[in-house]
All heavy atoms as an XYZ file, in Angstrom:
744
protein
N      10.584     31.062     32.299
C      10.975     30.216     33.527
C      10.423     28.801     33.343
O       9.181     28.702     32.955
C      10.441     30.872     34.732
C      10.758     30.145     35.960
S      10.315     31.168     37.403
C       9.669     29.781     38.551
N      11.275     27.800     33.469
C      10.810     26.479     33.488
C      10.260     26.023     34.799
O      10.832     26.251     35.824
C      11.997     25.535     33.145
C      11.607     24.077     33.085
C      12.581     25.969     31.781
N       9.089     25.415     34.783
C       8.523     24.981     36.050
C       9.167     23.780     36.620
O       9.847     22.990     36.001
C       7.042     24.647     35.704
O       6.880     23.228     35.744
N       9.240     23.790     37.860
C       9.868     22.658     38.654
C       9.291     21.357     38.270
O       9.972     20.389     38.290
C       9.695     22.941     40.205
C      10.456     21.887     40.942
C      10.391     22.173     42.526
O      10.245     23.373     42.832
O      10.410     21.222     43.236
N       8.022     21.315     37.896
C       7.348     20.073     37.477
C       7.975     19.375     36.304
O       7.983     18.226     36.160
C       5.932     20.390     37.231
C       4.972     19.237     37.137
C       3.604     19.735     36.939
N       3.152     19.661     35.605
C       1.928     19.662     35.249
N       1.001     19.924     36.135
N       1.624     19.640     34.008
N       8.593     20.244     35.400
C       9.349     19.644     34.320
C      10.536     18.853     34.572
O      11.040     18.114     33.785
C       9.656     20.752     33.261
C       8.419     21.296     32.575
O       7.398     20.698     32.487
N       8.580     22.576     32.104
N      11.035     19.008     35.872
C      12.216     18.245     36.285
C      11.920     17.126     37.136
O      12.903     16.573     37.775
C      13.165     19.311     36.887
C      13.562     20.467     36.136
N      14.579     20.262     35.053
C      13.194     21.754     36.048
C      14.678     21.418     34.433
N      13.798     22.276     35.015
N      10.745     16.752     37.186
C      10.448     15.464     38.030
C      10.998     14.187     37.394
O      11.010     14.042     36.234
C       8.866     15.413     38.175
C       8.190     16.438     38.964
C       6.652     16.150     38.911
C       8.623     16.481     40.346
N      11.434     13.410     38.277
C      11.872     12.042     37.947
C      10.771     11.123     37.993
O       9.765     11.340     38.671
C      13.089     11.570     38.767
N      10.786     10.069     37.281
C       9.665      9.034     37.290
C      10.126      7.698     37.695
O      10.070      6.748     36.971
C       9.021      9.050     35.957
C       8.495     10.330     35.440
C       9.190     11.135     34.569
C       7.202     10.771     35.859
C       8.607     12.287     34.165
C       6.722     11.964     35.398
C       7.364     12.747     34.601
N      10.639      7.555     38.924
C      11.198      6.230     39.395
C      10.142      5.098     39.370
O      10.490      3.945     39.082
C      11.708      6.496     40.838
C      10.936      7.716     41.241
C      10.621      8.530     39.990
N       8.853      5.405     39.597
C       7.782      4.454     39.593
C       7.665      3.788     38.230
O       7.273      2.666     38.126
C       6.477      5.042     40.124
S       5.865      6.287     39.058
N       7.975      4.488     37.143
C       7.766      3.963     35.810
C       8.823      2.832     35.618
O       8.510      1.865     34.840
C       8.053      5.113     34.758
C       6.927      6.189     34.817
C       8.235      4.562     33.353
C       7.113      7.298     34.007
N       9.960      2.955     36.255
C      10.920      1.930     36.002
C      10.808      0.709     37.016
O      11.625     -0.163     36.990
C      12.312      2.518     36.234
C      12.574      3.644     35.171
C      13.998      4.279     35.491
C      12.476      3.127     33.716
N       9.681      0.532     37.668
C       9.499     -0.508     38.555
C       8.237     -1.280     38.007
O       7.204     -0.919     37.880
C       9.059     -0.087     39.991
C      10.268      0.533     40.626
C      10.028      0.807     42.013
C      11.222      1.543     42.666
N      11.215      1.667     44.052
N       8.577     -2.494     37.438
C       7.589     -3.308     36.764
C       7.458     -4.591     37.574
O       7.934     -5.649     37.228
C       7.968     -3.589     35.313
C       6.923     -4.322     34.562
O       5.672     -4.275     34.975
O       7.337     -4.964     33.574
N       6.770     -4.548     38.723
C       6.564     -5.661     39.624
C       7.939     -6.279     40.015
O       8.036     -7.444     39.998
C       5.582     -6.649     39.057
O       4.448     -6.130     38.639
N       8.904     -5.402     40.266
C      10.275     -5.958     40.531
C      11.021     -6.484     39.510
O      12.099     -7.010     39.743
N      10.601     -6.286     38.242
C      11.298     -6.819     37.091
C      12.295     -5.767     36.630
O      11.966     -4.804     35.979
C      10.280     -7.201     36.032
C      10.852     -7.825     34.789
O      12.091     -7.919     34.678
N      10.103     -8.273     33.906
N      13.668     -6.068     36.794
C      14.668     -5.115     36.371
C      14.873     -5.149     34.854
O      15.516     -4.288     34.310
C      16.004     -5.430     37.072
O      16.422     -6.809     36.662
N      14.340     -6.091     34.198
C      14.415     -6.178     32.754
C      13.688     -5.053     32.102
O      14.110     -4.625     31.060
C      13.900     -7.579     32.178
C      14.665     -8.700     32.490
C      14.203     -9.697     33.525
C      15.930     -8.893     32.098
C      14.980    -10.737     33.804
C      16.616    -10.014     32.447
C      16.249    -10.980     33.294
N      12.695     -4.509     32.763
C      11.969     -3.368     32.157
C      12.886     -2.211     32.113
O      12.876     -1.520     31.026
C      10.748     -3.030     33.032
C       9.930     -1.932     32.504
C       9.225     -2.033     31.325
C      10.010     -0.671     33.227
C       8.522     -0.932     30.816
C       9.155      0.348     32.709
C       8.425      0.255     31.535
N      13.711     -1.944     33.138
C      14.692     -0.843     33.044
C      15.724     -1.079     31.919
O      15.991     -0.035     31.249
C      15.340     -0.666     34.424
C      16.215      0.555     34.461
C      16.832      0.946     35.832
O      16.430      0.173     36.789
O      17.513      1.850     35.972
N      16.147     -2.303     31.769
C      17.107     -2.556     30.736
C      16.448     -2.320     29.392
O      17.093     -1.717     28.513
C      17.554     -4.061     30.936
C      18.358     -4.465     29.711
C      18.402     -4.190     32.144
N      15.255     -2.693     29.341
C      14.504     -2.431     27.915
C      14.363     -0.864     27.701
O      14.524     -0.541     26.549
C      13.148     -3.137     27.985
C      13.170     -4.659     27.894
O      14.223     -5.193     27.521
O      12.127     -5.269     28.156
N      13.951     -0.249     28.641
C      13.883      1.270     28.575
C      15.160      1.853     28.100
O      15.258      2.652     27.204
C      13.306      1.850     29.871
C      13.388      3.372     29.782
C      11.898      1.452     30.106
N      16.235      1.436     28.837
C      17.525      2.040     28.546
C      17.971      1.628     27.068
O      18.399      2.542     26.365
C      18.572      1.542     29.487
C      18.391      2.302     30.882
O      17.739      3.430     30.908
O      19.006      1.819     31.842
N      17.805      0.369     26.690
C      18.178      0.044     25.358
C      17.314      0.763     24.356
O      17.840      1.109     23.297
C      17.962     -1.449     25.251
N      16.097      0.937     24.598
C      15.146      1.580     23.680
C      15.532      3.103     23.432
O      15.706      3.456     22.347
C      13.773      1.545     24.119
O      13.314      0.165     24.245
C      12.802      2.228     23.083
N      15.781      3.857     24.522
C      16.018      5.320     24.374
C      17.442      5.401     23.592
O      17.681      6.241     22.773
C      15.896      6.091     25.570
C      16.906      6.028     26.635
C      16.703      5.166     27.749
C      18.064      6.570     26.779
N      17.824      5.382     28.683
C      18.702      6.190     28.019
C      18.814      7.517     26.039
C      20.000      6.655     28.454
C      20.120      7.867     26.486
C      20.627      7.461     27.689
N      18.351      4.553     23.979
C      19.661      4.666     23.363
C      19.608      4.244     21.837
O      20.153      5.028     21.054
C      20.621      3.764     24.133
C      20.920      4.319     25.590
C      21.699      3.351     26.434
O      21.842      2.084     26.031
O      22.188      3.746     27.514
N      18.907      3.210     21.515
C      18.822      2.848     20.175
C      17.982      3.920     19.363
O      18.272      3.947     18.058
C      18.076      1.497     20.012
C      18.947      0.335     20.507
O      20.216      0.441     20.548
N      18.279     -0.791     20.950
N      17.173      4.644     19.933
C      16.309      5.658     19.153
C      17.071      7.000     19.103
O      16.631      7.819     18.369
C      14.964      5.797     19.769
C      14.041      4.606     19.682
C      12.711      4.840     20.431
C      13.711      4.280     18.242
N      18.331      7.005     19.696
C      19.048      8.252     19.688
C      18.670      9.404     20.565
O      19.148     10.494     20.341
N      18.001      9.088     21.660
C      17.645     10.092     22.532
C      19.000     10.419     23.352
O      19.820      9.517     23.534
C      16.549      9.656     23.551
C      15.231      9.779     22.912
C      14.608      8.687     22.237
C      14.419     10.909     23.176
C      13.408      8.769     21.624
C      13.138     11.050     22.545
C      12.648     10.034     21.821
O      11.367     10.097     21.442
N      19.089     11.617     23.922
C      20.176     12.039     24.630
C      20.152     11.552     26.110
O      21.125     11.519     26.720
C      20.342     13.566     24.574
C      20.678     14.067     23.168
C      20.731     15.542     23.248
C      21.009     16.020     21.832
N      20.898     17.482     21.644
N      18.915     11.267     26.540
C      18.749     10.825     27.959
C      17.433      9.981     28.048
O      16.606     10.016     27.258
C      18.687     12.060     28.947
O      17.417     12.772     28.657
N      17.359      9.245     29.212
C      16.241      8.500     29.515
C      15.028      9.396     29.750
O      13.988      9.178     29.239
C      16.422      7.559     30.712
C      15.238      6.778     31.066
C      15.250      6.108     32.520
N      16.330      5.194     32.485
C      16.865      4.818     33.705
N      16.449      5.230     34.855
N      17.768      3.886     33.675
N      15.241     10.469     30.505
C      14.081     11.411     30.789
C      13.625     12.034     29.576
O      12.356     12.223     29.382
C      14.639     12.421     31.793
O      15.589     13.251     31.345
N      14.348     12.331     28.485
C      13.854     13.004     27.285
C      12.947     11.848     26.632
O      11.859     12.235     26.099
C      15.054     13.231     26.426
C      14.705     13.897     25.041
C      15.914     14.025     24.190
O      17.010     13.685     24.555
O      15.620     14.564     22.992
N      13.397     10.713     26.578
C      12.580      9.582     26.028
C      11.331      9.365     26.789
O      10.256      9.328     26.168
C      13.413      8.237     26.058
C      12.595      7.054     25.791
C      12.079      6.842     24.402
C      12.308      6.121     26.655
C      11.442      5.682     24.107
C      11.627      4.894     26.390
C      11.067      4.821     25.037
N      11.348      9.344     28.066
C      10.180      9.123     28.913
C       9.170     10.214     28.723
O       7.940     10.024     28.563
C      10.561      8.898     30.434
C       9.291      9.015     31.294
C      11.236      7.620     30.597
N       9.622     11.473     28.595
C       8.750     12.619     28.430
C       8.056     12.475     27.040
O       6.880     12.748     26.947
C       9.575     13.940     28.443
S       9.943     14.384     30.153
N       8.756     12.122     26.045
C       8.132     11.850     24.750
C       7.112     10.848     24.664
O       6.042     10.921     24.089
C       9.188     11.579     23.618
C       9.886     12.872     23.046
O       9.482     13.924     23.490
O      10.805     12.721     22.194
N       7.420      9.720     25.375
C       6.518      8.546     25.478
C       5.213      9.076     26.200
O       4.113      8.734     25.727
C       7.106      7.341     26.143
C       6.175      6.333     26.542
C       8.292      6.842     25.294
N       5.408      9.688     27.249
C       4.263     10.110     28.068
C       3.424     11.183     27.306
O       2.159     11.196     27.280
C       4.746     10.749     29.440
C       5.310      9.768     30.353
C       5.870     10.582     31.597
C       4.154      8.788     30.811
N       4.086     12.118     26.599
C       3.352     13.122     25.734
C       2.550     12.357     24.639
O       1.351     12.769     24.486
C       4.414     14.078     25.167
C       3.763     15.207     24.356
C       4.747     16.127     23.799
N       5.670     16.704     24.796
C       7.005     16.353     24.867
N       7.596     15.548     23.975
N       7.766     16.895     25.790
N       3.110     11.398     24.045
C       2.442     10.616     22.934
C       1.212      9.918     23.536
O       0.178      9.902     22.927
C       3.427      9.698     22.280
C       4.327     10.338     21.396
O       4.220     11.588     21.112
O       5.382      9.634     20.975
N       1.436      9.341     24.706
C       0.242      8.543     25.355
C      -0.857      9.472     25.746
O      -2.049      9.090     25.606
C       0.801      7.872     26.573
N      -0.532     10.747     26.127
C      -1.650     11.665     26.563
C      -2.262     12.293     25.302
O      -3.485     12.420     25.191
C      -1.055     12.774     27.426
C      -2.024     13.870     27.646
C      -0.600     12.109     28.783
N      -1.455     12.631     24.355
C      -2.074     13.290     23.034
C      -2.729     12.296     22.165
O      -3.615     12.668     21.459
C      -0.917     13.941     22.358
C      -0.351     15.199     23.043
C       0.533     15.969     22.153
C       0.892     17.335     22.780
N       1.757     18.063     21.928
N      -2.390     11.013     22.263
C      -2.929      9.983     21.390
C      -3.402      8.756     22.159
O      -2.926      7.692     21.975
C      -1.871      9.594     20.271
C      -1.344     10.730     19.562
N      -1.954     11.435     18.579
C      -0.037     11.291     19.611
C      -1.205     12.449     18.046
N      -0.188     12.340     18.631
N      -4.330      8.889     22.991
C      -4.878      7.815     23.833
C      -5.492      6.685     23.020
O      -5.480      5.557     23.481
C      -5.882      8.482     24.800
C      -6.325      9.685     24.124
C      -5.145     10.171     23.292
N      -5.901      6.944     21.818
C      -6.538      5.929     20.993
C      -5.533      4.973     20.423
O      -5.842      3.816     19.944
C      -7.350      6.618     19.826
C      -6.467      7.214     18.765
C      -5.887      8.593     19.145
O      -6.307      9.147     20.222
O      -5.140      9.123     18.281
N      -4.215      5.373     20.566
C      -3.157      4.464     20.024
C      -2.659      3.639     21.129
O      -2.118      4.080     22.166
C      -2.030      5.445     19.542
C      -0.989      4.660     18.688
C      -1.331      4.266     17.449
C       0.303      4.599     19.133
C      -0.380      3.577     16.687
C       1.323      3.941     18.397
C       0.970      3.423     17.183
N      -2.951      2.347     21.120
C      -2.785      1.457     22.224
C      -1.713      0.403     21.996
O      -1.028      0.378     20.919
C      -4.095      0.767     22.659
C      -4.710     -0.094     21.565
O      -3.903     -0.718     20.794
N      -5.995     -0.140     21.420
N      -1.513     -0.384     23.016
C      -0.444     -1.448     22.920
C      -0.671     -2.409     21.864
O       0.300     -2.798     21.147
C      -0.542     -2.254     24.292
C       0.675     -3.149     24.443
C       0.525     -3.770     25.833
N       1.639     -4.532     26.127
C       2.666     -4.252     26.943
N       2.609     -3.064     27.481
N       3.669     -5.038     27.098
N      -1.889     -2.740     21.472
C      -2.152     -3.636     20.325
C      -1.732     -3.008     18.950
O      -1.013     -3.696     18.171
C      -3.660     -3.954     20.229
N      -1.870     -1.685     18.890
C      -1.391     -0.978     17.729
C       0.123     -1.041     17.551
O       0.701     -1.254     16.561
C      -1.800      0.463     17.721
C      -3.331      0.625     17.661
O      -4.067     -0.191     16.990
O      -3.828      1.613     18.134
N       0.811     -0.842     18.770
C       2.245     -0.882     18.798
C       2.783     -2.385     18.455
O       3.771     -2.437     17.726
C       2.767     -0.484     20.132
C       2.615      0.950     20.527
C       2.976      1.148     21.941
C       3.390      1.908     19.674
N       2.036     -3.236     18.971
C       2.504     -4.711     18.567
C       2.329     -5.010     17.073
O       3.198     -5.550     16.434
C       1.762     -5.662     19.413
C       2.162     -5.736     20.846
C       1.302     -6.845     21.543
C       1.697     -6.876     22.963
N       1.074     -8.038     23.784
N       1.235     -4.393     16.496
C       1.091     -4.654     15.077
C       2.072     -3.855     14.265
O       2.616     -4.438     13.236
C      -0.399     -4.128     14.656
N       2.439     -2.709     14.638
C       3.477     -1.898     13.948
C       4.737     -2.696     14.084
O       5.560     -2.838     13.088
C       3.553     -0.445     14.512
C       2.351      0.255     14.152
C       4.849      0.157     13.954
C       2.201      1.633     14.747
N       5.227     -3.155     15.245
C       6.419     -3.825     15.492
C       6.441     -5.141     14.649
O       7.482     -5.465     13.975
C       6.574     -4.174     16.857
N       5.310     -5.953     14.534
C       5.248     -7.136     13.728
C       5.402     -6.780     12.244
O       6.158     -7.454     11.492
C       3.976     -7.816     13.939
N       4.902     -5.672     11.817
C       4.983     -5.259     10.434
C       6.455     -4.780     10.108
O       6.865     -5.071      8.978
C       4.050     -4.077     10.109
O       2.682     -4.440     10.274
N       7.049     -4.100     11.025
C       8.445     -3.732     10.891
C       9.302     -4.956     10.644
O      10.219     -5.077      9.771
C       9.015     -2.903     11.924
C       8.405     -1.579     12.004
C       8.906     -0.669     10.813
O      10.027     -0.824     10.377
O       8.033      0.089     10.343
N       9.090     -6.022     11.422
C       9.907     -7.199     11.335
C       9.570     -7.866      9.948
O      10.569     -8.401      9.292
C       9.514     -8.262     12.495
C      10.166     -9.578     12.246
C       9.949     -7.632     13.779
N       8.363     -7.885      9.549
C       8.075     -8.509      8.257
C       8.769     -7.799      7.096
O       9.374     -8.318      6.302
C       6.515     -8.426      8.009
C       5.717     -9.504      8.814
O       6.468    -10.360      9.288
O       4.548     -9.236      8.907
N       8.802     -6.517      7.179
C       9.572     -5.681      6.161
C      11.018     -5.971      6.256
O      11.626     -6.117      5.184
C       9.167     -4.180      6.438
C       7.748     -3.830      6.148
C      10.200     -3.292      5.606
C       7.275     -2.499      6.555
N      11.651     -5.993      7.432
C      13.004     -6.209      7.555
C      13.445     -7.522      6.982
O      14.497     -7.731      6.500
C      13.471     -5.995      9.003
C      13.458     -4.515      9.484
C      13.792     -4.407     10.885
O      13.956     -5.364     11.566
N      13.687     -3.158     11.379
N      12.520     -8.507      7.195
C      12.807     -9.858      6.679
C      12.315    -10.218      5.396
O      12.344    -11.354      4.838
C      12.323    -10.889      7.807
C      12.916    -10.729      9.166
C      12.506    -11.675     10.204
O      11.623    -12.543      9.869
O      13.045    -11.666     11.357
N      11.864     -9.163      4.696
C      11.473     -9.323      3.295
C      10.133    -10.059      3.031
O       9.865    -10.490      1.931
N       9.289    -10.083      4.128
C       8.011    -10.678      3.883
C       6.921     -9.710      3.538
O       6.130     -9.267      4.307
C       7.602    -11.340      5.223
C       8.503    -12.572      5.544
C       7.930    -13.377      6.698
N       7.724    -12.575      7.938
C       8.526    -12.675      9.060
N       9.479    -13.602      9.104
N       8.276    -11.891     10.076
N       7.080     -9.181      2.259
C       6.164     -8.217      1.736
C       5.731     -8.619      0.372
O       6.147     -9.568     -0.181
C       6.839     -6.797      1.688
O       7.971     -7.014      0.694
C       7.485     -6.230      2.979
N       4.588     -7.945      0.008
C       3.967     -8.289     -1.342
C       3.672     -6.968     -2.042
O       3.301     -6.003     -1.376
C       2.701     -9.018     -1.118
C       2.871    -10.296     -0.379
N       3.326    -11.500     -0.906
C       2.601    -10.639      0.923
C       3.360    -12.450      0.054
N       3.010    -11.918      1.205
N       3.754     -7.033     -3.298
C       3.473     -5.800     -4.124
C       1.899     -5.682     -4.114
O       1.224     -6.595     -3.874
C       4.008     -5.897     -5.509
O       3.381     -6.891     -6.206
N       1.526     -4.470     -4.503
C       0.057     -4.240     -4.683
C      -0.505     -5.081     -5.756
O      -1.653     -5.600     -5.607
C      -0.265     -2.766     -4.852
O       0.361     -2.342     -6.044
N       0.292     -5.283     -6.810
C      -0.208     -6.196     -7.864
C      -0.430     -7.558     -7.403
O      -1.478     -8.297     -7.804
C       0.786     -6.180     -9.081
C       0.796     -4.809     -9.789
C       1.625     -3.754     -9.069
O       2.483     -4.108     -8.204
O       1.509     -2.607     -9.361
N       0.496     -8.115     -6.576
C       0.227     -9.489     -6.133
C      -0.968     -9.600     -5.279
O      -1.758    -10.494     -5.294
C       1.454     -9.867     -5.226
C       2.747    -10.116     -6.001
C       3.922    -10.322     -5.056
O       4.117     -9.566     -4.129
O       4.713    -11.227     -5.321
N      -1.226     -8.595     -4.408
C      -2.402     -8.568     -3.497
C      -3.681     -8.538     -4.350
O      -4.661     -9.233     -4.049
C      -2.342     -7.520     -2.456
C      -1.081     -7.658     -1.628
C      -3.611     -7.423     -1.621
C      -0.974     -8.936     -0.742
N      -3.698     -7.617     -5.299
C      -4.912     -7.440     -6.145
C      -5.186     -8.703     -6.978
O      -6.329     -9.175     -7.027
C      -4.691     -6.283     -7.069
C      -4.713     -4.855     -6.395
C      -4.386     -3.814     -7.482
C      -4.350     -2.508     -6.787
N      -3.885     -1.381     -7.765
N      -4.112     -9.387     -7.412
C      -4.292    -10.612     -8.156
C      -4.749    -11.714     -7.303
O      -5.773    -12.509     -7.598
C      -2.984    -11.018     -8.811
N      -4.317    -11.776     -6.064
C      -4.698    -12.870     -5.122
C      -6.229    -12.671     -4.703
O      -6.840    -13.674     -4.582
C      -3.819    -12.713     -3.860
C      -4.239    -13.688     -2.802
C      -3.361    -13.583     -1.588
C      -3.778    -14.562     -0.448
N      -2.905    -14.521      0.673
N      -6.695    -11.490     -4.666
C      -8.109    -11.361     -4.307
C      -9.064    -10.986     -5.499
O     -10.170    -10.535     -5.306
C      -8.243    -10.188     -3.271
C      -7.632    -10.644     -1.880
C      -6.261    -10.285     -1.574
C      -8.300    -11.544     -1.125
C      -5.811    -10.642     -0.383
C      -7.713    -11.905      0.119
C      -6.403    -11.517      0.467
O      -5.847    -11.961      1.594
N      -8.593    -11.312     -6.716
C      -9.439    -11.252     -7.887
C      -9.698     -9.830     -8.348
O     -10.707     -9.671     -9.024
N      -8.980     -8.877     -7.954
C      -9.199     -7.516     -8.478
C      -8.726     -7.415     -9.832
O      -7.605     -7.769    -10.197
C      -8.443     -6.532     -7.602
C      -8.895     -6.444     -6.179
C     -10.124     -5.460     -5.935
N      -9.926     -4.234     -6.574
C      -9.556     -3.085     -5.962
N      -9.257     -3.163     -4.660
N      -9.537     -1.982     -6.618
N      -9.407     -6.922    -10.796
C      -9.043     -6.718    -12.195
C      -8.261     -5.561    -12.401
O      -7.486     -5.456    -13.421
C     -10.207     -6.836    -13.028
C     -10.834     -8.268    -13.070
C     -11.976     -8.334    -14.205
O     -11.939     -7.605    -15.165
O     -12.804     -9.255    -13.917
N      -8.437     -4.533    -11.577
C      -7.763     -3.264    -11.878
C      -6.264     -3.304    -11.206
O      -6.115     -2.731    -10.122
C      -8.546     -2.000    -11.278
C      -8.853     -2.142     -9.793
O      -8.903     -3.379     -9.391
O      -8.992     -1.155     -9.108
N      -5.510     -4.127    -11.746
C      -4.100     -4.409    -11.260
C      -3.094     -3.301    -11.540
O      -1.940     -3.443    -11.153
C      -3.554     -5.711    -11.612
O      -3.515     -5.681    -13.055
C      -4.403     -6.845    -11.080
N      -3.537     -2.205    -12.222
C      -2.638     -1.154    -12.471
C      -2.622     -0.126    -11.225
O      -3.710      0.034    -10.626
C      -2.941     -0.337    -13.620
O      -4.264      0.147    -13.612
C      -2.886     -1.364    -15.011
N      -1.472      0.435    -11.003
C      -1.515      1.515    -10.067
C      -2.339      2.766    -10.427
O      -2.212      3.032    -11.632
C      -0.078      1.777     -9.628
C       0.610      0.754     -8.798
O      -0.125      0.020     -8.130
O       1.868      0.703     -8.851
N      -2.796      3.442     -9.508
C      -3.517      4.629     -9.845
C      -2.624      5.844     -9.584
O      -1.870      5.979     -8.873
C      -4.747      4.816     -8.973
C      -5.719      3.715     -9.344
C      -6.918      3.830     -8.448
N      -7.613      2.539     -8.634
C      -8.930      2.430     -8.491
N      -9.671      3.538     -8.069
N      -9.502      1.256     -8.625
């Protein structure tokens, strides 16, 4: 039997000081990630936040920035990085 608690809606989550852009962002995000519904996405986000509290907004921003760098080709090989910092062991292990 599924508890009634699993079927709760979270309307307060979609209110960001009266900013309707938050709801648009949430909808665009769950749709782009391939979720079947907003509630499925919100449940996963809440589960992740509870199970991994050490993973914070700064971490998410760093990951997002890194993804943009990768998509735009701003990457370096390990050999380039080792050479830049004077490492002599420039071969991969």
